[in-house]
TORTORSE-366133 format. One record per residue: x, z, y negated of N, C-alpha, C, O in turn; residue number from 1. Coordinates in pm, 1 decimal. Example, Ala and Ser with C-alpha at 12.3 -4.5 7.8 and 13.67 -1.06 7.14 Angstrom:
# TORTORSE-366133
site n_c1: 1319.0; n_c3: 780.0; n_c2: 569.0; ca_c1: 1230.0; ca_c3: 780.0; ca_c2: 450.0; c_c1: 1320.0; c_c3: 780.0; c_c2: 330.0; o_c1: 1423.6; o_c3: 846.5; o_c2: 331.9; num: 1
site n_c1: 1285.0; n_c3: 708.0; n_c2: 225.0; ca_c1: 1367.0; ca_c3: 714.0; ca_c2: 106.0; c_c1: 1290.0; c_c3: 787.0; c_c2: -3.0; o_c1: 1340.9; o_c3: 803.9; o_c2: -113.8; num: 2
//
This chain:
# TORTORSE-366133
site n_c1: -9575.6; n_c3: 2400.6; n_c2: 8169.1; ca_c1: -9548.2; ca_c3: 2287.4; ca_c2: 8255.3; c_c1: -9607.1; c_c3: 2162.4; c_c2: 8191.4; o_c1: -9716.9; o_c3: 2165.2; o_c2: 8135.8; num: 1
site n_c1: -9533.6; n_c3: 2054.5; n_c2: 8200.2; ca_c1: -9577.3; ca_c3: 1929.8; ca_c2: 8139.5; c_c1: -9685.2; c_c3: 1863.7; c_c2: 8224.0; o_c1: -9683.7; o_c3: 1871.2; o_c2: 8346.8; num: 2
site n_c1: -9778.0; n_c3: 1799.3; n_c2: 8156.1; ca_c1: -9880.5; ca_c3: 1724.9; ca_c2: 8228.8; c_c1: -9818.4; c_c3: 1595.7; c_c2: 8281.7; o_c1: -9707.7; o_c3: 1557.8; o_c2: 8243.7; num: 3
site n_c1: -9891.0; n_c3: 1530.7; n_c2: 8368.5; ca_c1: -9840.8; ca_c3: 1406.7; ca_c2: 8428.4; c_c1: -9818.0; c_c3: 1300.8; c_c2: 8321.6; o_c1: -9720.3; o_c3: 1226.3; o_c2: 8328.6; num: 4
site n_c1: -9906.0; n_c3: 1293.2; n_c2: 8223.4; ca_c1: -9892.1; ca_c3: 1194.3; ca_c2: 8116.8; c_c1: -9766.1; c_c3: 1222.1; c_c2: 8034.8; o_c1: -9692.5; o_c3: 1129.7; o_c2: 8000.2; num: 5
site n_c1: -9741.4; n_c3: 1350.3; n_c2: 8003.8; ca_c1: -9622.4; ca_c3: 1385.9; ca_c2: 7925.7; c_c1: -9494.9; c_c3: 1362.2; c_c2: 8004.6; o_c1: -9395.3; o_c3: 1316.0; o_c2: 7948.8; num: 6
site n_c1: -9496.6; n_c3: 1393.4; n_c2: 8134.6; ca_c1: -9378.2; ca_c3: 1369.0; ca_c2: 8217.6; c_c1: -9348.6; c_c3: 1220.3; c_c2: 8227.6; o_c1: -9232.5; o_c3: 1179.5; o_c2: 8223.8; num: 7
site n_c1: -9453.2; n_c3: 1139.0; n_c2: 8240.4; ca_c1: -9435.0; ca_c3: 994.6; ca_c2: 8248.5; c_c1: -9377.1; c_c3: 940.6; c_c2: 8118.7; o_c1: -9287.7; o_c3: 856.0; o_c2: 8120.6; num: 8
site n_c1: -9428.4; n_c3: 989.6; n_c2: 8005.0; ca_c1: -9377.5; ca_c3: 944.8; ca_c2: 7875.7; c_c1: -9232.4; c_c3: 988.2; c_c2: 7857.4; o_c1: -9151.3; o_c3: 911.0; o_c2: 7806.2; num: 9
site n_c1: -9198.3; n_c3: 1110.1; n_c2: 7898.4; ca_c1: -9061.1; ca_c3: 1159.2; ca_c2: 7888.1; c_c1: -8967.2; c_c3: 1076.1; c_c2: 7974.7; o_c1: -8858.5; o_c3: 1038.7; o_c2: 7930.4; num: 10
site n_c1: -9008.4; n_c3: 1047.2; n_c2: 8097.4; ca_c1: -8926.7; ca_c3: 966.2; ca_c2: 8187.0; c_c1: -8907.9; c_c3: 825.6; c_c2: 8130.7; o_c1: -8798.3; o_c3: 770.0; o_c2: 8137.6; num: 11
site n_c1: -9012.4; n_c3: 769.0; n_c2: 8076.0; ca_c1: -9004.5; ca_c3: 635.0; ca_c2: 8017.8; c_c1: -8906.1; c_c3: 634.2; c_c2: 7900.4; o_c1: -8827.3; o_c3: 540.7; o_c2: 7886.3; num: 12
site n_c1: -8910.4; n_c3: 737.3; n_c2: 7816.9; ca_c1: -8817.3; ca_c3: 744.8; ca_c2: 7703.5; c_c1: -8673.3; c_c3: 762.4; c_c2: 7750.1; o_c1: -8581.7; o_c3: 705.0; o_c2: 7691.2; num: 13
site n_c1: -8652.7; n_c3: 841.1; n_c2: 7855.1; ca_c1: -8517.8; ca_c3: 860.1; ca_c2: 7907.2; c_c1: -8462.8; c_c3: 729.4; c_c2: 7964.3; o_c1: -8345.4; o_c3: 697.8; o_c2: 7945.3; num: 14
site n_c1: -8546.4; n_c3: 654.6; n_c2: 8033.3; ca_c1: -8503.0; ca_c3: 526.1; ca_c2: 8089.5; c_c1: -8467.5; c_c3: 429.8; c_c2: 7977.5; o_c1: -8368.0; o_c3: 358.0; o_c2: 7987.0; num: 15
site n_c1: -8547.0; n_c3: 427.3; n_c2: 7871.9; ca_c1: -8515.9; ca_c3: 340.4; ca_c2: 7757.3; c_c1: -8381.8; c_c3: 378.3; c_c2: 7695.3; o_c1: -8302.2; o_c3: 291.0; o_c2: 7660.6; num: 16
site n_c1: -8356.9; n_c3: 507.9; n_c2: 7681.5; ca_c1: -8231.2; ca_c3: 553.2; ca_c2: 7623.1; c_c1: -8112.5; c_c3: 511.1; c_c2: 7709.5; o_c1: -8011.2; o_c3: 464.2; o_c2: 7657.7; num: 17
site n_c1: -8125.2; n_c3: 527.7; n_c2: 7840.3; ca_c1: -8016.7; ca_c3: 488.8; ca_c2: 7930.7; c_c1: -7995.1; c_c3: 338.2; c_c2: 7926.2; o_c1: -7881.2; o_c3: 291.7; o_c2: 7923.6; num: 18
site n_c1: -8104.0; n_c3: 261.9; n_c2: 7925.4; ca_c1: -8091.0; ca_c3: 116.7; ca_c2: 7921.4; c_c1: -8033.8; c_c3: 68.2; c_c2: 7788.1; o_c1: -7974.2; o_c3: -39.4; o_c2: 7782.0; num: 19
site n_c1: -8051.2; n_c3: 145.7; n_c2: 7682.6; ca_c1: -7993.1; ca_c3: 110.4; ca_c2: 7554.1; c_c1: -7845.1; c_c3: 147.4; c_c2: 7548.5; o_c1: -7763.6; o_c3: 69.3; o_c2: 7499.4; num: 20
site n_c1: -7810.0; n_c3: 265.0; n_c2: 7597.9; ca_c1: -7672.1; ca_c3: 313.9; ca_c2: 7587.4; c_c1: -7578.6; c_c3: 252.6; c_c2: 7691.0; o_c1: -7460.8; o_c3: 231.8; o_c2: 7661.6; num: 21
site n_c1: -7626.7; n_c3: 223.4; n_c2: 7809.3; ca_c1: -7540.2; ca_c3: 173.4; ca_c2: 7915.5; c_c1: -7469.7; c_c3: 42.6; c_c2: 7878.5; o_c1: -7348.4; o_c3: 33.2; o_c2: 7897.0; num: 22
site n_c1: -7540.1; n_c3: -58.1; n_c2: 7827.4; ca_c1: -7467.2; ca_c3: -180.6; ca_c2: 7788.2; c_c1: -7365.8; c_c3: -155.7; c_c2: 7676.9; o_c1: -7259.9; o_c3: -218.4; o_c2: 7674.5; num: 23
site n_c1: -7397.1; n_c3: -65.2; n_c2: 7585.4; ca_c1: -7301.3; ca_c3: -35.6; ca_c2: 7478.2; c_c1: -7175.4; c_c3: 29.1; c_c2: 7534.3; o_c1: -7064.7; o_c3: -2.5; o_c2: 7490.6; num: 24
site n_c1: -7191.4; n_c3: 119.1; n_c2: 7630.2; ca_c1: -7074.4; ca_c3: 182.8; ca_c2: 7690.8; c_c1: -6992.2; c_c3: 84.9; c_c2: 7773.6; o_c1: -6869.3; o_c3: 91.7; o_c2: 7774.7; num: 25
site n_c1: -7059.7; n_c3: -5.4; n_c2: 7842.3; ca_c1: -6987.9; ca_c3: -102.2; ca_c2: 7925.3; c_c1: -6922.5; c_c3: -211.3; c_c2: 7842.0; o_c1: -6825.0; o_c3: -272.2; o_c2: 7886.0; num: 26
site n_c1: -6974.1; n_c3: -237.0; n_c2: 7723.1; ca_c1: -6921.0; ca_c3: -344.1; ca_c2: 7639.0; c_c1: -6799.4; c_c3: -301.3; c_c2: 7558.6; o_c1: -6727.3; o_c3: -387.1; o_c2: 7507.7; num: 27
site n_c1: -6774.4; n_c3: -173.4; n_c2: 7545.6; ca_c1: -6660.4; ca_c3: -128.5; ca_c2: 7466.3; c_c1: -6533.8; c_c3: -133.5; c_c2: 7550.5; o_c1: -6525.4; o_c3: -67.9; o_c2: 7654.3; num: 28
site n_c1: -6435.9; n_c3: -210.5; n_c2: 7506.8; ca_c1: -6311.5; ca_c3: -219.3; ca_c2: 7584.1; c_c1: -6225.3; c_c3: -95.1; c_c2: 7562.6; o_c1: -6220.8; o_c3: -38.1; o_c2: 7453.6; num: 29
site n_c1: -6159.0; n_c3: -56.3; n_c2: 7667.0; ca_c1: -6065.7; ca_c3: 56.4; ca_c2: 7655.9; c_c1: -5955.7; c_c3: 39.3; c_c2: 7759.7; o_c1: -5976.5; o_c3: -18.2; o_c2: 7866.6; num: 30
site n_c1: -5839.6; n_c3: 90.2; n_c2: 7725.5; ca_c1: -5727.5; ca_c3: 84.2; ca_c2: 7818.7; c_c1: -5730.7; c_c3: 206.7; c_c2: 7908.1; o_c1: -5767.5; o_c3: 316.0; o_c2: 7865.0; num: 31
site n_c1: -5692.4; n_c3: 187.2; n_c2: 8031.1; ca_c1: -5681.2; ca_c3: 299.4; ca_c2: 8123.8; c_c1: -5541.7; c_c3: 358.1; c_c2: 8108.3; o_c1: -5442.9; o_c3: 292.5; o_c2: 8141.5; num: 32
site n_c1: -5532.8; n_c3: 478.5; n_c2: 8059.1; ca_c1: -5405.0; ca_c3: 543.9; ca_c2: 8035.7; c_c1: -5376.4; c_c3: 645.2; c_c2: 8146.6; o_c1: -5331.1; o_c3: 756.5; o_c2: 8119.7; num: 33
site n_c1: -5402.8; n_c3: 606.3; n_c2: 8270.0; ca_c1: -5384.6; ca_c3: 699.9; ca_c2: 8380.2; c_c1: -5337.3; c_c3: 624.6; c_c2: 8503.9; o_c1: -5348.2; o_c3: 502.3; o_c2: 8512.5; num: 34
site n_c1: -5285.6; n_c3: 699.2; n_c2: 8597.2; ca_c1: -5241.5; ca_c3: 643.2; ca_c2: 8724.7; c_c1: -5328.7; c_c3: 701.3; c_c2: 8835.2; o_c1: -5351.6; o_c3: 822.1; o_c2: 8840.1; num: 35
site n_c1: -5376.3; n_c3: 616.4; n_c2: 8922.1; ca_c1: -5450.3; ca_c3: 664.5; ca_c2: 9039.2; c_c1: -5376.8; c_c3: 616.7; c_c2: 9163.5; o_c1: -5346.3; o_c3: 498.2; o_c2: 9176.8; num: 36
site n_c1: -5349.1; n_c3: 707.3; n_c2: 9252.0; ca_c1: -5278.5; ca_c3: 670.4; ca_c2: 9374.0; c_c1: -5379.4; c_c3: 616.6; c_c2: 9476.8; o_c1: -5500.2; o_c3: 632.3; o_c2: 9459.0; num: 37
site n_c1: -5330.7; n_c3: 554.2; n_c2: 9582.6; ca_c1: -5420.6; ca_c3: 495.3; ca_c2: 9682.2; c_c1: -5510.9; c_c3: 597.6; c_c2: 9751.3; o_c1: -5619.3; o_c3: 562.5; o_c2: 9797.8; num: 38
site n_c1: -5468.2; n_c3: 721.3; n_c2: 9758.3; ca_c1: -5550.4; ca_c3: 823.5; ca_c2: 9823.0; c_c1: -5676.5; c_c3: 857.6; c_c2: 9744.7; o_c1: -5772.1; o_c3: 911.1; o_c2: 9800.9; num: 39
site n_c1: -5677.3; n_c3: 826.7; n_c2: 9614.1; ca_c1: -5793.7; ca_c3: 857.3; ca_c2: 9531.8; c_c1: -5914.4; c_c3: 776.8; c_c2: 9576.7; o_c1: -6025.6; o_c3: 829.4; o_c2: 9582.4; num: 40
site n_c1: -5893.6; n_c3: 650.4; n_c2: 9608.5; ca_c1: -6004.1; ca_c3: 566.1; ca_c2: 9655.5; c_c1: -6061.2; c_c3: 618.7; c_c2: 9785.9; o_c1: -6182.7; o_c3: 618.8; o_c2: 9805.5; num: 41
site n_c1: -5973.6; n_c3: 663.5; n_c2: 9875.2; ca_c1: -6020.5; ca_c3: 720.1; ca_c2: 10001.4; c_c1: -6098.1; c_c3: 848.7; c_c2: 9977.8; o_c1: -6196.7; o_c3: 874.6; o_c2: 10046.7; num: 42
site n_c1: -6055.2; n_c3: 929.2; n_c2: 9881.9; ca_c1: -6124.8; ca_c3: 1053.4; ca_c2: 9850.3; c_c1: -6264.0; c_c3: 1025.0; c_c2: 9793.6; o_c1: -6360.6; o_c3: 1092.0; o_c2: 9830.2; num: 43
site n_c1: -6274.7; n_c3: 926.8; n_c2: 9705.3; ca_c1: -6404.4; ca_c3: 890.5; ca_c2: 9648.1; c_c1: -6496.6; c_c3: 838.5; c_c2: 9758.0; o_c1: -6614.4; o_c3: 874.3; o_c2: 9762.1; num: 44
site n_c1: -6444.1; n_c3: 754.9; n_c2: 9846.5; ca_c1: -6524.1; ca_c3: 704.0; ca_c2: 9957.5; c_c1: -6570.9; c_c3: 818.5; c_c2: 10047.2; o_c1: -6686.5; o_c3: 820.8; o_c2: 10089.5; num: 45
site n_c1: -6482.4; n_c3: 912.7; n_c2: 10076.2; ca_c1: -6516.7; ca_c3: 1025.5; ca_c2: 10161.4; c_c1: -6624.5; c_c3: 1112.1; c_c2: 10095.2; o_c1: -6715.9; o_c3: 1159.0; o_c2: 10163.0; num: 46
site n_c1: -6614.6; n_c3: 1133.6; n_c2: 9965.2; ca_c1: -6713.0; ca_c3: 1214.2; ca_c2: 9893.8; c_c1: -6849.6; c_c3: 1145.5; c_c2: 9893.8; o_c1: -6952.1; o_c3: 1210.9; o_c2: 9913.0; num: 47
site n_c1: -6850.9; n_c3: 1015.0; n_c2: 9872.4; ca_c1: -6977.4; ca_c3: 940.9; ca_c2: 9873.5; c_c1: -7039.4; c_c3: 943.5; c_c2: 10013.1; o_c1: -7160.5; o_c3: 960.6; o_c2: 10026.5; num: 48
site n_c1: -6958.9; n_c3: 926.9; n_c2: 10115.2; ca_c1: -7007.3; ca_c3: 929.2; ca_c2: 10253.2; c_c1: -7062.7; c_c3: 1067.4; c_c2: 10288.9; o_c1: -7167.3; o_c3: 1078.0; o_c2: 10353.0; num: 49
site n_c1: -6992.9; n_c3: 1172.6; n_c2: 10247.3; ca_c1: -7039.7; ca_c3: 1308.4; ca_c2: 10275.2; c_c1: -7169.7; c_c3: 1338.1; c_c2: 10200.8; o_c1: -7258.6; o_c3: 1403.6; o_c2: 10255.2; num: 50
site n_c1: -7181.2; n_c3: 1290.3; n_c2: 10076.9; ca_c1: -7305.1; ca_c3: 1310.5; ca_c2: 10001.2; c_c1: -7421.9; c_c3: 1238.0; c_c2: 10067.4; o_c1: -7533.0; o_c3: 1290.6; o_c2: 10072.6; num: 51
site n_c1: -7396.8; n_c3: 1117.5; n_c2: 10117.9; ca_c1: -7502.5; ca_c3: 1042.5; ca_c2: 10186.9; c_c1: -7546.2; c_c3: 1114.5; c_c2: 10314.1; o_c1: -7665.8; o_c3: 1129.3; o_c2: 10338.9; num: 52
site n_c1: -7450.5; n_c3: 1159.1; n_c2: 10394.7; ca_c1: -7484.5; ca_c3: 1229.1; ca_c2: 10518.3; c_c1: -7554.0; c_c3: 1362.4; c_c2: 10490.7; o_c1: -7649.3; o_c3: 1398.4; o_c2: 10559.7; num: 53
site n_c1: -7506.8; n_c3: 1434.7; n_c2: 10390.9; ca_c1: -7570.1; ca_c3: 1561.1; ca_c2: 10355.1; c_c1: -7712.5; c_c3: 1541.0; c_c2: 10305.7; o_c1: -7802.6; o_c3: 1617.0; o_c2: 10341.1; num: 54
site n_c1: -7732.4; n_c3: 1438.9; n_c2: 10224.3; ca_c1: -7866.5; ca_c3: 1407.6; ca_c2: 10175.4; c_c1: -7959.2; c_c3: 1366.6; c_c2: 10288.1; o_c1: -8076.0; o_c3: 1405.5; o_c2: 10290.2; num: 55
site n_c1: -7908.1; n_c3: 1288.7; n_c2: 10381.5; ca_c1: -7988.0; ca_c3: 1247.9; ca_c2: 10496.7; c_c1: -8028.2; c_c3: 1368.5; c_c2: 10580.6; o_c1: -8142.9; o_c3: 1378.7; o_c2: 10624.2; num: 56
site n_c1: -7934.2; n_c3: 1459.6; n_c2: 10603.3; ca_c1: -7962.5; ca_c3: 1580.2; ca_c2: 10681.0; c_c1: -8067.8; c_c3: 1666.2; c_c2: 10610.1; o_c1: -8162.3; o_c3: 1714.1; o_c2: 10672.7; num: 57
site n_c1: -8050.4; n_c3: 1685.0; n_c2: 10479.8; ca_c1: -8145.7; ca_c3: 1765.8; ca_c2: 10403.6; c_c1: -8284.5; c_c3: 1702.7; c_c2: 10407.4; o_c1: -8383.9; o_c3: 1772.6; o_c2: 10427.1; num: 58
site n_c1: -8291.9; n_c3: 1571.3; n_c2: 10388.5; ca_c1: -8420.6; ca_c3: 1501.4; ca_c2: 10388.5; c_c1: -8487.8; c_c3: 1512.7; c_c2: 10525.2; o_c1: -8609.2; o_c3: 1530.9; o_c2: 10534.0; num: 59
site n_c1: -8408.2; n_c3: 1501.9; n_c2: 10631.8; ca_c1: -8464.3; ca_c3: 1514.4; ca_c2: 10766.7; c_c1: -8518.9; c_c3: 1655.3; c_c2: 10790.0; o_c1: -8628.0; o_c3: 1671.0; o_c2: 10844.8; num: 60
site n_c1: -8443.9; n_c3: 1757.8; n_c2: 10748.9; ca_c1: -8492.3; ca_c3: 1895.3; ca_c2: 10762.8; c_c1: -8617.9; c_c3: 1918.2; c_c2: 10680.3; o_c1: -8710.2; o_c3: 1986.0; o_c2: 10725.6; num: 61
site n_c1: -8622.6; n_c3: 1862.3; n_c2: 10559.7; ca_c1: -8739.6; ca_c3: 1875.3; ca_c2: 10474.4; c_c1: -8862.0; c_c3: 1813.2; c_c2: 10540.8; o_c1: -8969.2; o_c3: 1873.7; o_c2: 10541.9; num: 62
site n_c1: -8846.6; n_c3: 1692.5; n_c2: 10596.4; ca_c1: -8959.0; ca_c3: 1627.8; ca_c2: 10664.4; c_c1: -9000.4; c_c3: 1705.3; c_c2: 10788.6; o_c1: -9119.4; o_c3: 1714.0; o_c2: 10819.1; num: 63
site n_c1: -8904.6; n_c3: 1761.4; n_c2: 10860.2; ca_c1: -8936.3; ca_c3: 1839.6; ca_c2: 10979.3; c_c1: -9019.7; c_c3: 1962.0; c_c2: 10942.1; o_c1: -9118.9; o_c3: 1992.5; o_c2: 11008.4; num: 64
site n_c1: -8979.3; n_c3: 2031.9; n_c2: 10836.1; ca_c1: -9058.5; ca_c3: 2148.2; ca_c2: 10791.4; c_c1: -9197.2; c_c3: 2106.4; c_c2: 10746.4; o_c1: -9295.3; o_c3: 2175.9; o_c2: 10772.5; num: 65
site n_c1: -9205.0; n_c3: 1993.1; n_c2: 10679.1; ca_c1: -9333.7; ca_c3: 1942.7; ca_c2: 10630.8; c_c1: -9425.3; c_c3: 1909.5; c_c2: 10748.0; o_c1: -9543.0; o_c3: 1945.5; o_c2: 10746.5; num: 66
site n_c1: -9372.3; n_c3: 1841.1; n_c2: 10849.9; ca_c1: -9454.1; ca_c3: 1805.3; ca_c2: 10966.0; c_c1: -9494.3; c_c3: 1929.3; c_c2: 11045.2; o_c1: -9606.4; o_c3: 1937.8; o_c2: 11095.3; num: 67
site n_c1: -9402.0; n_c3: 2026.1; n_c2: 11056.5; ca_c1: -9434.7; ca_c3: 2149.2; ca_c2: 11127.9; c_c1: -9546.1; c_c3: 2225.1; c_c2: 11057.5; o_c1: -9637.4; o_c3: 2276.2; o_c2: 11122.2; num: 68
site n_c1: -9538.8; n_c3: 2232.3; n_c2: 10927.0; ca_c1: -9641.4; ca_c3: 2300.8; ca_c2: 10848.5; c_c1: -9775.4; c_c3: 2228.6; c_c2: 10862.4; o_c1: -9880.2; o_c3: 2291.7; o_c2: 10876.1; num: 69
site n_c1: -9770.1; n_c3: 2095.6; n_c2: 10858.6; ca_c1: -9892.4; ca_c3: 2016.2; ca_c2: 10870.7; c_c1: -9955.2; c_c3: 2032.7; c_c2: 11008.7; o_c1: -10077.1; o_c3: 2046.1; o_c2: 11019.9; num: 70
site n_c1: -9873.8; n_c3: 2032.0; n_c2: 11113.3; ca_c1: -9928.4; ca_c3: 2045.1; ca_c2: 11248.4; c_c1: -9985.5; c_c3: 2185.3; c_c2: 11271.0; o_c1: -10083.7; o_c3: 2201.0; o_c2: 11343.6; num: 71
site n_c1: -9924.7; n_c3: 2287.0; n_c2: 11209.4; ca_c1: -9979.4; ca_c3: 2422.5; ca_c2: 11224.3; c_c1: -10112.4; c_c3: 2434.6; c_c2: 11150.4; o_c1: -10200.6; o_c3: 2507.8; o_c2: 11195.1; num: 72
site n_c1: -10128.6; n_c3: 2364.8; n_c2: 11038.9; ca_c1: -10256.5; ca_c3: 2366.2; ca_c2: 10967.9; c_c1: -10363.5; c_c3: 2292.8; c_c2: 11047.8; o_c1: -10478.8; o_c3: 2335.8; o_c2: 11051.5; num: 73
site n_c1: -10325.8; n_c3: 2181.9; n_c2: 11112.1; ca_c1: -10422.1; ca_c3: 2107.0; ca_c2: 11193.3; c_c1: -10466.6; c_c3: 2189.1; c_c2: 11313.7; o_c1: -10584.0; o_c3: 2185.9; o_c2: 11350.5; num: 74
site n_c1: -10374.6; n_c3: 2262.4; n_c2: 11375.3; ca_c1: -10411.5; ca_c3: 2340.6; ca_c2: 11493.3; c_c1: -10500.7; c_c3: 2458.0; c_c2: 11454.5; o_c1: -10584.1; o_c3: 2500.9; o_c2: 11534.3; num: 75
site n_c1: -10484.6; n_c3: 2510.1; n_c2: 11334.2; ca_c1: -10570.8; ca_c3: 2620.1; ca_c2: 11292.2; c_c1: -10710.4; c_c3: 2572.0; c_c2: 11254.8; o_c1: -10804.7; o_c3: 2651.1; o_c2: 11255.9; num: 76
site n_c1: -10725.6; n_c3: 2443.2; n_c2: 11221.5; ca_c1: -10859.7; ca_c3: 2389.5; ca_c2: 11187.5; c_c1: -10929.2; c_c3: 2334.0; c_c2: 11310.3; o_c1: -11045.5; o_c3: 2294.7; o_c2: 11301.4; num: 77
site n_c1: -10863.1; n_c3: 2329.5; n_c2: 11423.4; ca_c1: -10925.6; ca_c3: 2282.8; ca_c2: 11546.3; c_c1: -10893.4; c_c3: 2138.1; c_c2: 11579.5; o_c1: -10942.4; o_c3: 2085.9; o_c2: 11679.6; num: 78
site n_c1: -10812.5; n_c3: 2072.4; n_c2: 11498.0; ca_c1: -10774.1; ca_c3: 1934.5; ca_c2: 11528.7; c_c1: -10674.0; c_c3: 1935.5; c_c2: 11642.8; o_c1: -10606.2; o_c3: 2035.6; o_c2: 11665.9; num: 79
site n_c1: -10664.9; n_c3: 1824.7; n_c2: 11713.6; ca_c1: -10572.5; ca_c3: 1813.0; ca_c2: 11825.1; c_c1: -10432.9; c_c3: 1789.0; c_c2: 11769.3; o_c1: -10411.3; o_c3: 1688.8; o_c2: 11701.2; num: 80
site n_c1: -10337.4; n_c3: 1877.8; n_c2: 11796.0; ca_c1: -10200.8; ca_c3: 1857.0; ca_c2: 11744.3; c_c1: -10131.2; c_c3: 1746.6; c_c2: 11821.4; o_c1: -10172.6; o_c3: 1708.5; o_c2: 11930.8; num: 81
site n_c1: -10026.4; n_c3: 1697.3; n_c2: 11762.6; ca_c1: -9945.6; ca_c3: 1592.5; ca_c2: 11824.6; c_c1: -9872.3; c_c3: 1653.4; c_c2: 11943.7; o_c1: -9787.0; o_c3: 1740.3; o_c2: 11925.7; num: 82
site n_c1: -9904.6; n_c3: 1608.6; n_c2: 12065.5; ca_c1: -9849.4; ca_c3: 1671.0; ca_c2: 12185.1; c_c1: -9708.0; c_c3: 1621.3; c_c2: 12215.3; o_c1: -9638.2; o_c3: 1682.9; o_c2: 12295.8; num: 83
site n_c1: -9663.6; n_c3: 1511.6; n_c2: 12153.1; ca_c1: -9530.1; ca_c3: 1459.5; ca_c2: 12178.1; c_c1: -9421.5; c_c3: 1538.3; c_c2: 12106.7; o_c1: -9305.2; o_c3: 1530.8; o_c2: 12146.3; num: 84
site n_c1: -9455.5; n_c3: 1613.1; n_c2: 12003.3; ca_c1: -9355.9; ca_c3: 1690.4; ca_c2: 11927.9; c_c1: -9339.4; c_c3: 1828.9; c_c2: 11985.4; o_c1: -9434.0; o_c3: 1885.2; o_c2: 12040.5; num: 85
site n_c1: -9220.5; n_c3: 1884.4; n_c2: 11973.4; ca_c1: -9194.3; ca_c3: 2019.9; ca_c2: 12019.8; c_c1: -9205.6; c_c3: 2115.7; c_c2: 11906.6; o_c1: -9186.9; o_c3: 2235.9; o_c2: 11925.4; num: 86
//
């Protein structure tokens, strides 16, 4: 497993690579040799919307499990649990 310093250096190098390559890719002109019908835009929008909703649901479930685990640890140590949560 990488240490925090190595992970930070790796992430920094990856960001530099992306920042170097992205302008080069965007600057190269190319012709679009394809046809996209109007339904394609709706499909892309629907996929992005579904990914956002799915991510939100997953994040909410993750936080719920985290809070439940935390409250069970507090109750086992004798701390007063949050009485407003079920």
